[in-house]
N, C-alpha and C positions, 0 to 999 in steps of 0.2 A: 075593073079588075084587070089586074098586069096578065100579060100574055106571054112574058118574059119567061124563059127558063128560071126554075129558082131550085138552087143548091143548099138550102138549109139557111139556119140562121146565122152562119157565120159567112159563108160566101153571099148570101142573099141571090142577087142575080149575077153575080160576076161567075164566069168560066173559072173554076180551078184550073191550075198550070198543067197544062197536057192532057187534059180531061177531052176525050172524042165527043166529037157533035153527036155523034148517035148514041151515047151514054143515056142510058133514062135519067131523070131528073126526079127530084121531090115535087110528089103531090100537097102532102101535108105532113106538119110533124106530129108524131105519133100514132101515124097510119097503120103500123104493123102488128098492131096487138089481136085485131079480128082475126088477120091471117094467122099469127102463130097459134091462136086459139085452134083455129080450123086445122091446122096441120098437126097439130098434139090432142086434137079431140081424143083420140083412142088411147092415150099415153095416161099413166098417174097424175094426179090433181096436183102431186109436188112438182113433178117433172114440168107439168105445163107452167106452175108458178114460175120456177127457178127459170124457165126458158124466156117468159115475160120481164122478169126482173132484170136478167142478164142483156136482153134487149133495151129496155130502158137505160140500166149503165152505159152502155156502149153507142147508142144513138139516138136516146129518149123515144126508143122503139118506132126508129124512121125508116122507111124504106128507101133506098137508092142514096144514102147520104155518103157524101165523101168526107174523108177526115178534114179537120179543120188544117192540118198541116200538107193536104194532097199536094203531091207533084208528080207528074209523070211526065214532064219535059225531057228530051234528051240530055245526056249528063252534061254536053258541052254548052246547053242552056240554062243549066242549075244554078250556075254560079257558086258550086260549090257545095250546095244544099242537097241532102238525100233525096234517092228516090222514094216516094210515099206513095203505096196505092191503096192503102185501106179504104174501103170502102162500102156500103150498105149497113141494114139494120145491125149485122154482129160485127160489122169492122173489119172483115177479112181482107188481108191484102194478096195479090195475086199468089206469090209462094205459098200463102196458106190455102187459097183456093185451087190451085192446082195439086198441093198435096193431098187433098180430099180421096185423090185417086191410089193414094199409097194403103197399103194394108198396116195394120196396126199388131203386129205379130205377139203383144203382150196382152191384147184383150180377145179372150178365146169367141171364135166364131164370124172374128170381125168380116164384114162384108164392105170393101172399099168401094167408091164410085169406079164408072168405068169411062173410057173415051167417048162412050155413047152419049151419058150426062154431061160429062166435062171433056169438051176436046181440049186437045194439046195448044190449040192456038187462042182458045177463048180467054177472057176476061171476066173478072166479078161482076163487071157493070154490064157484061153481057147476057146475063142470066135474068130469068123471067122475074117477077115478086114471089112468085110461089118457089120458084128454085132458091131464091135468095134466104128463104125461110127452111124448106125442107131439106135442101142438100148440106146445108150447115148441122141442122137439127138431127140428121140421119146418124152423123159421127156421134153426138152428144149422146143421143140415144142407145147407143150400141153401147157405149161406154158403161153410162148409167146400169143399163138392164144387166151386163156384166159384173157391174161389183154388186149389184143384188143378188145374182148368182151365187157368187162368190161368198155370199155370206155377210157382207155389209149391210149396215143399217141404211136407211132412208138416207139419213143425214150424211153418214160416211160417203154412201154411194153420189149424192150431191155435190160432195167436196170434192171428190176426186175428178167428177165432171168439170166443176169450177176451175179445179187447178188446171185441167187440160186446155182451157182456152188460154191460160197465162203461157205453159210450155207442155208439152207431153212428158218431160223428162220428171216434172213433179208428180204428174197423176202416175205415170207407172212406178214411180217409186212409192207411193202412198198404196196403190194396187198390188204391187208384190211384197209389201211388207203383210198384208192381210188384216182383217177385222179387229184384231187385239188392239186397244187404246193406248196401250204403254207402246208398242212397237210404232203406233202410228205418229205418236209424238216422238219418237227417236228420229223419223224421217222429218219431220217438220223442224226439229231443230238443227237440222242438217242441212237444209235448203239453203240455197245461195242467196243472195239478197233479192234479186227479183222476184223469185217463186217465192219468199217470206212476205215479202211486201203486198203481193197480190192475195197469198192465205191470209192474212191478219186482215186488210183492208177490205178485201171483198169477198173472197172465196167461200169462208166459212158463214160470212155473214148472209151473203144471199143463201147457202144452204139452209143456215136455219130459219131465214123468213119462209122460204118456201117449205119448210116440214111444218112451222109452229104457227101458220099464218089462221 
């Protein structure tokens, strides 16, 4: 059995460019499901299903997985390539991870993370496995529950939550339009290319699968 660090099916034992030596490595593909089930044990069945579906889409539900395009080298060493820091079960990059400390003013009662849970100088790969799941799902759980409280159906609430994984703008527009299906479709019709592509290919499908399993 190999004792070399493992970084998933794409990188295998090769260290992704710029990945710190202290970063956690992959233990086993698909190993996040049990932890997701534990973190969402008190949530609705629909939310738990959705959380697992999103994890499978992003990383084959794998903890500590760096993106296939991961590159955290200094700018002068990247040869013109972009800095890519997507990492972990839900593939949050560094800006998205730090953004968890920001309050979402469009979500009633939203409570962001603090510098205690996410220090300013920390990186996604500095999280524990439990934090990797719980910090991400805490944001999505609040969006989901606020949507239900606002009168959206389970399907609509999970669709809004799914859209927030693509962009906050798309989710916010769906939320502010209210649960009227006609107004919801008007928002979707006005989506930019990125939001519409995610909505059509992933967002609604994951929401449907979670509510009709």
